[in-house]
C-alpha positions as CSV (number, residue, x, y, z in Angstrom):
1,M,122.7,-97.9,109.2
2,T,124.4,-101.3,108.4
3,A,122.1,-104.3,107.5
4,R,121.7,-106.9,110.2
5,V,123.1,-110.4,109.2
6,A,121.7,-113.8,110.2
7,L,123.5,-117.0,110.0
8,I,121.4,-119.9,109.4
9,C,121.9,-123.8,109.4
10,S,120.1,-127.0,109.7
11,I,121.5,-129.6,111.8
12,L,121.1,-133.4,112.4
13,N,123.1,-135.9,114.2
14,E,126.2,-133.7,114.1
15,S,128.0,-134.4,117.3
16,H,131.1,-135.1,115.5
17,T,131.1,-131.6,113.7
18,I,129.2,-129.2,115.5
19,D,132.0,-128.0,117.7
20,A,134.1,-127.3,114.5
21,L,131.3,-125.5,112.9
22,I,130.7,-123.3,116.3
23,D,134.5,-122.5,116.2
24,S,134.8,-121.4,112.9
25,I,131.7,-119.1,113.6
26,R,133.5,-117.7,116.5
27,S,136.6,-117.1,114.7
28,Q,134.8,-115.0,112.2
29,T,136.4,-111.3,111.6
30,S,132.7,-110.1,111.0
31,C,130.2,-111.9,113.2
32,P,126.6,-112.4,112.3
33,D,124.1,-110.5,114.5
34,E,122.1,-113.5,114.8
35,T,122.9,-117.3,114.4
36,I,120.0,-119.9,114.3
37,F,120.6,-123.6,114.4
38,V,117.5,-125.6,113.7
39,D,117.7,-129.2,114.9
40,G,115.6,-131.8,112.7
41,G,115.4,-134.2,115.8
42,S,119.0,-135.3,116.4
43,R,119.3,-138.5,118.4
44,D,122.8,-137.9,119.4
45,D,124.1,-135.5,121.8
46,T,124.2,-132.8,119.1
47,V,121.6,-130.6,121.0
48,A,123.4,-131.0,124.3
49,R,126.7,-129.9,122.6
50,V,125.1,-126.6,121.2
51,E,123.4,-125.8,124.5
52,A,126.6,-126.1,126.2
53,R,128.0,-123.5,124.2
54,L,125.2,-120.9,123.9
55,P,127.1,-118.7,126.1
56,E,130.2,-118.5,123.9
57,L,128.3,-117.1,120.8
58,P,126.2,-114.2,121.5
59,G,123.0,-114.3,119.4
60,L,123.2,-118.1,119.0
61,V,119.6,-119.6,119.0
62,L,118.7,-123.3,118.9
63,I,115.4,-124.1,117.6
64,R,114.2,-127.9,117.8
65,A,112.0,-129.0,114.8
66,P,111.8,-132.7,115.0
67,G,111.1,-134.3,111.7
68,S,111.7,-131.3,109.6
69,T,113.7,-131.4,106.3
70,I,116.6,-129.4,105.4
71,A,114.2,-126.9,103.3
72,A,111.8,-126.8,106.2
73,A,114.4,-126.1,108.8
74,R,116.0,-123.4,106.6
75,N,112.7,-121.8,106.3
76,I,111.9,-122.2,110.0
77,A,115.4,-120.5,110.9
78,I,114.6,-117.7,108.3
79,R,111.3,-116.9,109.7
80,S,112.6,-116.6,113.2
81,A,115.4,-114.2,112.0
82,Q,115.2,-110.6,112.2
83,A,118.0,-109.7,110.0
84,D,117.5,-108.4,106.5
85,I,120.6,-110.6,105.1
86,I,120.7,-114.4,105.3
87,V,123.7,-116.5,105.3
88,S,123.2,-119.9,104.8
89,T,125.6,-122.9,105.8
90,D,125.6,-126.5,106.5
91,A,126.7,-128.6,109.3
92,G,129.9,-130.6,108.7
93,V,131.8,-127.6,107.2
94,R,134.4,-125.2,108.3
95,F,135.6,-121.9,106.8
96,G,138.3,-119.4,107.3
97,S,138.0,-116.3,109.5
98,T,137.0,-114.1,106.7
99,W,134.3,-116.2,105.2
100,L,131.3,-114.2,106.4
101,A,133.0,-110.9,105.6
102,E,133.7,-112.2,102.1
103,I,130.1,-113.5,101.4
104,T,128.2,-110.4,103.0
105,S,130.6,-107.7,101.6
106,P,128.8,-107.4,98.0
107,L,125.3,-107.1,99.7
108,L,126.4,-104.5,102.1
109,S,128.2,-102.5,99.6
110,D,126.0,-102.8,96.4
111,P,122.0,-102.5,97.2
112,D,121.6,-103.9,93.5
113,I,123.0,-107.2,94.3
114,D,120.6,-109.8,95.8
115,V,122.3,-113.0,96.0
116,V,126.0,-114.0,96.8
117,A,127.4,-117.3,95.8
118,G,130.1,-118.6,97.9
119,F,132.2,-121.5,97.1
120,F,133.1,-125.1,98.6
121,Q,136.0,-127.3,98.4
122,A,137.0,-130.7,99.6
123,D,138.6,-130.4,103.3
124,P,142.4,-131.7,102.6
125,T,142.7,-132.5,106.3
126,P,142.0,-135.0,107.9
127,C,140.7,-136.9,104.8
128,S,141.8,-140.5,103.3
129,R,143.3,-140.8,99.9
130,F,139.9,-141.7,98.8
131,E,138.3,-138.7,100.0
132,R,141.0,-136.4,98.5
133,A,140.5,-138.3,95.2
134,L,136.5,-138.0,95.4
135,G,137.0,-134.3,96.2
136,A,139.2,-133.9,93.0
137,V,137.1,-135.9,90.9
138,S,133.4,-134.7,91.6
139,L,133.9,-131.1,92.8
140,P,134.2,-128.0,90.4
141,H,137.2,-126.0,89.9
142,V,136.9,-122.4,90.9
143,S,138.1,-121.7,87.3
144,E,135.0,-123.4,86.0
145,I,132.6,-120.9,87.6
146,Q,130.6,-118.7,85.3
147,D,128.7,-116.0,87.3
148,A,125.7,-116.1,84.9
149,T,124.8,-119.7,85.3
150,F,126.2,-120.7,88.7
151,L,123.9,-122.0,91.1
152,P,125.2,-121.8,94.8
153,S,125.2,-124.3,97.0
154,S,123.2,-123.3,100.4
155,R,126.2,-124.5,102.3
156,S,127.7,-121.1,101.2
157,V,125.3,-118.5,100.1
158,A,123.9,-115.2,101.2
159,F,120.8,-113.4,100.0
160,R,118.6,-110.8,100.9
161,R,115.3,-111.9,103.1
162,R,113.0,-110.0,100.5
163,C,114.1,-112.4,97.8
164,W,113.2,-115.4,99.9
165,E,110.0,-113.8,100.8
166,L,109.5,-113.3,96.9
167,V,109.8,-116.9,95.9
168,G,108.0,-118.3,98.8
169,G,111.1,-119.7,100.5
170,Y,113.0,-123.1,100.3
171,P,110.6,-126.0,98.5
172,E,109.4,-127.9,101.7
173,W,108.4,-130.9,99.4
174,L,111.8,-131.7,98.5
175,E,114.3,-133.6,100.6
176,H,117.2,-132.9,98.1
177,S,118.2,-130.6,95.3
178,E,116.0,-128.0,97.3
179,D,118.8,-125.3,97.2
180,V,118.9,-125.8,93.3
181,V,115.0,-125.2,93.0
182,F,115.5,-122.2,95.3
183,D,118.3,-120.7,93.2
184,L,116.4,-121.3,90.0
185,A,113.3,-119.6,91.6
186,L,115.5,-116.7,92.5
187,R,116.9,-116.4,88.9
188,R,113.3,-116.7,87.4
189,V,112.3,-113.4,89.5
190,D,115.6,-111.6,88.3
191,C,117.5,-111.5,91.3
192,R,120.9,-110.3,90.6
193,F,123.5,-112.9,91.5
194,S,127.3,-112.0,92.4
195,F,130.2,-114.6,93.0
196,A,132.4,-114.6,95.8
197,P,135.1,-117.0,95.2
198,K,137.2,-116.3,98.6
199,A,133.9,-117.1,100.4
200,T,134.9,-120.8,100.5
201,V,133.6,-123.6,102.9
202,R,135.6,-126.9,103.3
203,F,133.9,-130.3,103.9
204,R,134.7,-133.9,103.9
205,P,133.7,-136.1,100.9
206,R,132.1,-139.4,101.4
207,P,134.4,-141.8,103.1
208,N,133.9,-144.7,100.6
209,L,132.1,-145.6,97.4
210,W,128.8,-146.9,98.9
211,S,128.1,-143.7,100.9
212,F,129.0,-141.8,97.7
213,Y,126.7,-143.8,95.8
214,R,123.9,-143.2,98.0
215,Q,124.5,-139.4,98.2
216,Y,124.4,-139.2,94.3
217,F,121.3,-141.4,94.3
218,L,119.5,-139.1,96.6
219,Y,120.7,-136.2,94.6
220,A,119.5,-137.5,91.5
221,R,116.1,-138.6,92.9
222,G,115.9,-135.0,94.1
223,D,116.5,-133.9,90.5
224,G,113.7,-136.3,89.3
225,K,111.2,-135.0,92.0
226,A,111.8,-131.5,91.0
227,G,111.8,-132.2,87.1
228,L,115.4,-130.9,86.6
229,W,118.1,-131.5,83.9
230,A,116.1,-134.0,82.1
231,V,118.3,-133.7,79.0
232,R,121.6,-133.9,80.8
233,H,120.3,-137.3,82.4
234,A,119.0,-138.5,79.2
235,G,122.4,-137.8,77.9
236,R,123.9,-139.9,80.4
237,Y,121.7,-143.0,79.5
238,A,122.4,-142.4,76.0
239,T,126.3,-142.2,76.6
240,Y,126.4,-145.4,78.5
241,A,124.1,-147.3,76.0
242,V,126.7,-146.3,73.3
243,G,129.5,-147.6,75.8
244,A,127.8,-150.9,76.1
245,L,127.4,-151.3,72.4
246,C,131.3,-150.7,71.9
247,G,132.1,-153.1,74.7
248,V,130.0,-155.9,72.9
249,A,131.4,-155.0,69.6
250,G,134.9,-155.4,71.1
251,F,134.4,-159.1,71.2
252,I,134.1,-159.0,67.2
253,D,136.7,-156.2,66.5
254,A,139.2,-155.3,69.2
255,R,139.4,-151.6,68.0
256,W,136.0,-151.0,69.3
257,W,137.5,-151.6,72.8
258,M,140.2,-149.0,71.9
259,A,137.3,-146.7,70.9
260,L,135.6,-147.5,74.3
261,I,138.8,-146.4,76.2
262,V,139.1,-143.2,74.1
263,G,135.7,-142.4,74.7
264,F,135.7,-142.8,78.4
265,T,138.9,-140.8,78.6
266,L,137.1,-137.8,76.8
267,Y,134.1,-138.5,78.9
268,N,136.4,-137.7,82.1
269,G,137.9,-134.7,80.6
270,R,136.6,-132.2,83.1
271,S,137.8,-134.6,85.8
272,L,141.3,-134.9,84.4
273,R,141.5,-131.3,84.1
274,R,140.5,-130.6,87.7
275,I,143.3,-133.2,88.6
276,W,145.8,-131.5,86.4
277,L,145.0,-128.1,88.2
278,A,145.5,-129.6,91.5
279,R,148.7,-131.2,90.6
280,W,151.0,-128.9,92.7
281,D,148.7,-129.0,95.7
282,V,148.9,-132.8,96.5
283,A,151.6,-135.4,97.1
284,P,152.7,-137.4,93.9
285,I,151.1,-140.5,95.7
286,D,147.9,-138.9,96.3
287,L,147.9,-137.8,92.5
288,V,148.3,-141.5,91.5
289,A,145.8,-142.5,94.0
290,T,143.2,-139.9,92.3
291,L,143.9,-141.3,88.9
292,F,143.5,-145.0,90.1
293,W,140.1,-144.1,91.8
294,M,138.7,-141.9,89.0
295,P,137.2,-144.6,86.8
296,A,135.5,-146.1,89.8
297,I,134.2,-142.8,91.0
298,T,132.8,-141.7,87.7
299,V,131.0,-145.0,87.3
300,T,129.5,-145.3,90.6
301,G,128.2,-141.6,90.5
302,D,126.7,-142.3,87.1
303,V,124.9,-145.4,88.0
304,A,123.8,-143.7,91.3
305,K,122.5,-140.8,89.0
306,M,120.7,-143.2,86.4
307,M,119.0,-145.3,89.3
308,G,117.8,-142.3,91.3
309,Y,116.5,-140.0,88.8
310,P,113.7,-142.2,87.4
311,R,112.7,-143.1,91.1
312,G,112.3,-139.3,91.7
313,L,110.5,-138.9,88.2
314,A,108.0,-141.4,89.2
315,W,107.3,-139.9,92.5
316,R,106.8,-136.6,90.5
317,L,104.2,-138.2,88.1
318,R,102.4,-140.0,90.9
319,N,101.8,-136.8,92.8
320,R,101.4,-134.9,89.6
321,I,103.9,-132.2,90.5
322,R,104.0,-129.3,87.7
323,R,107.1,-127.3,87.4
324,P,106.7,-123.5,87.8
């Protein structure tokens, strides 16, 4: 007997994207047995749009949970599901017709696999040049993924229900980085991961530097709350401190400015590699725009992380949260 599959998604004020998401689900070659949306208290017509399309998608259930965080909404959806295999995605994404089949196939064919990590990419249409540049600079290329260490985003992941039960679900005390903490908990209990590169969802990056700053500020604050990546964040502070010293020293000896330029180029090595790998997939003008935006994107993201992480860490210390 084939295991049942439930697709879950938390939604909030998604009136401009919810129809595209439902269309993507309807187009799947392998449809979920259950589809559960949990609305966190939308103030637009998201709920009305979903309700209007309930007859189009058998098994679609809408649960209203005003005030719930993303983590809480996911837990509510999973508790409401009857399926043994849970597939998670986010509002604001779209995926190809084989996405669900690709992400569930390893679980259905191999009982020893517990978690399947899908992938995510910037949606090339209808994006501005800035959005395309942001996607190229900030999102990993599929060639960077290592099965042994990759932590899947919950916008594209599948796992067995028993694994969710084993780790106590998503951490509801976190508003951001909750999927990272969930992934780490799964690895701590020796769940076996698999990577499905073809199970790719696409989403639009943030439209401007300010919204990108806010996104990464919240991510970093979540890292601080969860006590994640302390060494990585410390290294970023140290790197910018050295860069600032080189900039000041440049007023005495211009060679320090050259050292700063070389160092910044090396610092952006991963982003430059991503741009190089994508060179045939974009128009030349978009490639130039990406190179133009890269320094601003890098600095904005780093400043956001350096501002957000201590805020989260301070919250963690005040609340005396201990890492498992």
